[in-house]
C-alpha positions in Angstrom: -7.5 16.6 -11.7 -4.8 18.8 -10.3 -4.4 21.5 -7.7 -3.5 24.9 -9.2 -1.4 25.6 -6.1 0.4 22.2 -6.0 4.1 22.8 -5.1 4.9 19.0 -5.1 3.8 18.2 -8.6 3.6 21.4 -10.6 0.4 21.8 -12.7 2.5 22.0 -15.9 3.7 18.4 -15.3 0.1 17.3 -14.8 -1.0 19.0 -18.0 1.9 17.4 -19.9 0.9 14.0 -18.6 -2.7 14.6 -19.7 -1.5 15.4 -23.2 0.7 12.4 -23.4 -2.1 10.1 -22.2 -4.5 11.6 -24.8 -1.8 11.1 -27.5 -1.7 7.4 -26.5 -5.4 7.0 -26.9 -6.6 7.3 -23.3 -9.9 9.1 -22.5 -8.8 11.7 -20.0 -10.9 13.9 -17.8 -9.0 17.0 -16.6 -10.2 19.2 -13.8 -8.3 21.8 -11.8 -9.0 22.8 -8.3 -7.8 25.8 -6.2 -5.8 23.6 -3.9 -2.3 22.3 -3.3 -1.2 18.7 -3.4 -4.4 17.4 -1.6 -7.9 16.4 -2.4 -10.8 18.8 -1.8 -14.4 17.8 -1.4 -15.3 18.7 -5.0 -12.5 16.4 -6.3 -13.7 13.6 -4.1 -17.2 14.0 -5.5 -15.8 14.0 -9.1 -13.9 10.7 -8.4 -17.0 9.2 -6.9 -19.1 10.2 -10.0 -16.5 8.7 -12.3 -16.4 5.4 -10.3 -20.1 5.1 -10.1 -20.5 5.7 -13.8 -18.0 3.0 -14.6 -19.6 0.5 -12.1 -23.0 0.8 -14.0 -21.3 -0.9 -17.0 -19.9 -3.9 -15.0 -22.1 -6.9 -14.7 -22.7 -8.4 -11.2 -20.1 -10.9 -10.0 -21.2 -14.5 -10.2 -19.3 -16.9 -8.0 -18.3 -20.3 -9.5 -18.1 -21.9 -6.1 -20.6 -24.4 -4.9 -23.0 -23.2 -2.3 -23.1 -25.3 0.8 
């Protein structure tokens, strides 16, 4: 994700990084938002959705410690 008005990291650099990651076999989700170099509520919701989707595939943690 990238802000279309970002003056710190221009969107062109973000788009180039996206292409490079794809070329190296990474699964990249790319979303642009009408913001600068900050997160907007929609971006935070997108991040949350991605994390929750990934957590579904992770089995629960089982401790190897002895219960006392």
